[in-house]
N, C-alpha and C positions, 0 to 999 in steps of 0.2 A: 504494500500500500504506500501511496505517495504522501509526502508531507514537505512543507516549506517552513524553515525556521528563519524568521525575520531578525537579523542580527547586524544590520548595517548602521544602527544609530551611533552617534558620536559619544553619547554618555556624558554630555557637558556637565550635568548636575552632579556627577560623581568625580569630577576633577578634584585634586590632581591624580587620583588613582588611575583614571582612564587616559591620562596623557601617554602612558607607556603600555597600557593593557586594554585591549578591546573590551567594551562593556560586557559581552557575554562570556568573557574569560576571567572575570573576577573570581577569586577563590572562595569556595564554600566548603567547609570541612576538608580542606586540603586538596580539593580538586576544582578545576574550572566549572563554572555554572553550566557551560555547554555539555560537559560530560554527563552531568545528571540529566540534562534534557535528552541527550541521545539514548541514555539508558531507559528513560521513561518511554520514549517513542518506540524503541525496539521491543520493550516488554509488551506493548500493545499492538504489535504487528506492523508498525510503520517502519519499513526497512529500505525504502527508496527515497532518500532525502536530498534536499538541496538547501544550502544556506546562502542568503544574500549577504554580501560583504561590502564594507566601505572603509572604515577606519582600521588601520593596521591589519590589512587582510592576510598578509603572509603569516602572521602569528597563528591565526586559526588554521590556515591550510597546512602549515608545517606540523601542527599538533595532531590533527585528525586525519590527514592524508585522504585516502579513498574510503575511510570509515570501516574497513574490514576488521580492524582491531576491536571495534566497538559493536560489531554484529550488524552493520548496516552498509548499504551502498551510498556513498556520499559524493555529491557534486557541489559546485560553487557558482554563484552568479555575482560578479563584481560590479558595483555601482560607482563609477567615477564621480557622479553627482547623485545625491539622494533623491529618490523618486516618490517618496511617500509609501505607506503600507500597501495600498492598492496598486500604485504605480510599480512597485517592486514585483508584484504578482503579474502585472501586465508584461513586464520585460521578460520574466521567466517563461510565461506562456509563449512568447515569440520564439523561444528556443526549441519548442516542441516537447518540453519536459513532461507536461501533463498527459499527453497522448489522448485527449478527450475524456479523461477520467476525473471523477471527483477526487478531492484531496483535502488534507488537513493544513491549516495555517496555525503556526505557533509563534507567539511573541517571545523572543529570546531573552528578555530581561526578567522573566518570571521563573520562580522555582516552584514547580508543581509536582505533587504526587497524587494523582486522581485517576478515576476510571475513564480513560479516554476511549476504551472500547465501547462503553455504554453510550457515550456521545456519538461515536461513529455509527453504531448500529441504529440509533434513532435517526441520524441523518440519512442513512441509506433506506430506512423503512418509510420515512415521511417525504423524502425527496423535495425539500424546500430549496429556495435559492441559496440559503446559508443556515447553518445551525450554530448558534452562538453559545459558547460555554460560559456559565454564570457561577458566581460565588456570592456568599453573604460576607461583607466586610464593612467596617466603619470608614469614616473619612470620605464620604461620597463626593465632596466638593472638589477633590483633586483626582477623580477617576471618571469613568463613564458609567452611568446608571441606566438600567434597563427595566421596563415593566412588561409583565406577561398578562395576556387575557386568560379566560377560563379554559381555553383549549391549549395553552402553552405557547401560543404564537406571540411574538414581540409586538406590543402595541405602543410603546414609548421608548425612546432612546435619547439621552441627553449627555453630551460629552462635557465634562468639567462643569457641572451645574452650579448655579448660584444657590445660596441658602433658600431662596424663595422657590427655586425650581425643584428641590428635592421632594419627592413624593413618598408616601407610605409604601411599605412592602417592596422596596426596590431591591434589585440585584446589581452586582458589579460585573461589568464586562471583564471576563478572565483573560481575554487575548488568545483564545483558542477557538478556531472556527472550522466546522465542516463546510466545504465550499463546493458549489455546483457550477457547471459550465454556464448556466444561464446568467449568473451574477458576473462571471468573467466577461461576458459580452457587454456588460453595462459600464465597464471601466473606460474612462475617456482615453483616447489614443495619445494624448499629450498631457503635460502638466504633472503635478505631484499629488494625486488624489489619495485620500485616507479612507479606510473602511468606516471607522466609527463616526468621523466628522462629515463624510460626503456620501459614500455608497449606501450605507445602511439607512440613513435618513431619507435618501431619495427612494430607496426600495419601499420604505414604509409609506411615503407619500403616494407612490404608484400602486400601493396595495399588493406588492410582490411578497410571497411567503417567506418570512424569517421565523425560525423556531428557536426558542430558548431552551437550553439544557442545563439545569442546576447540576454542577459537577459533584460527584461523591468523592471527597478527598480534601486535600489541603492545597492552598496557594499562598506563597509569600512573594512580596515585591522586592526588587533590589534597585529601583530607579532613582533613589535619592540616598544620601549618606545615612539618614536616619533609618530608612527602611532596610537598607543593606545591613546596617549594624544590628537591627532588630532580628533580621533573618538569620544572621550568623549566630546570634545569641539563642534563638529558638532551636536551631539545629543542634548546637552544642549542648543545650539543656535536655535534649531528647524529646522536645515537644513537637518536632516535625520529623517524620520518617522519610529518609531519602529513598528515591526509587531504587 
């Protein structure tokens, strides 16, 4: 099964750590974050992977090679200029990597140990344009929040909401998506489009089917110094089980 790991971000909020280390290579429990990600994906049958790269790309290439050591087939897509999350998928699609298949999108700055197989099975059974992995987390104003209707379809999605925009019973967008070919076709041919800020809101406006999947498991963020520190502390204390 195919998956894309989005790992091209500069990691500016983690400087100076990311001046010399790509954001997805920051250490957690003595190993790069990306190692934990590859192990999780491999455990759930995602064994044909591609990673998009931008900042210090050779560090990632030299560490993982063709992925064989980690039980996967691994390829890379270098972005000389950042294309946005959806733009990155557009450029990978142009290489023919997806071969007309549905695929998983995984944001590389999260540490997750959750049942991705359950998300994938729901995606294949319901065949929406996209299946969005969801979690319950505090601090909604610095994340993307999602609301579901009684059928489990997404009916609200707000990126970085103001206090007035936060609604009851919200979920947090976990940055893990089951993706269909129909949504691929809606990505603009140019520009730097983003899934959460551009494609998903447009899909809702046009009443295209987006399904929400509450993940069974844990998610920790690493995108700020405070979140990275808290993640390392929770792993060290045994409150988070690594894949």
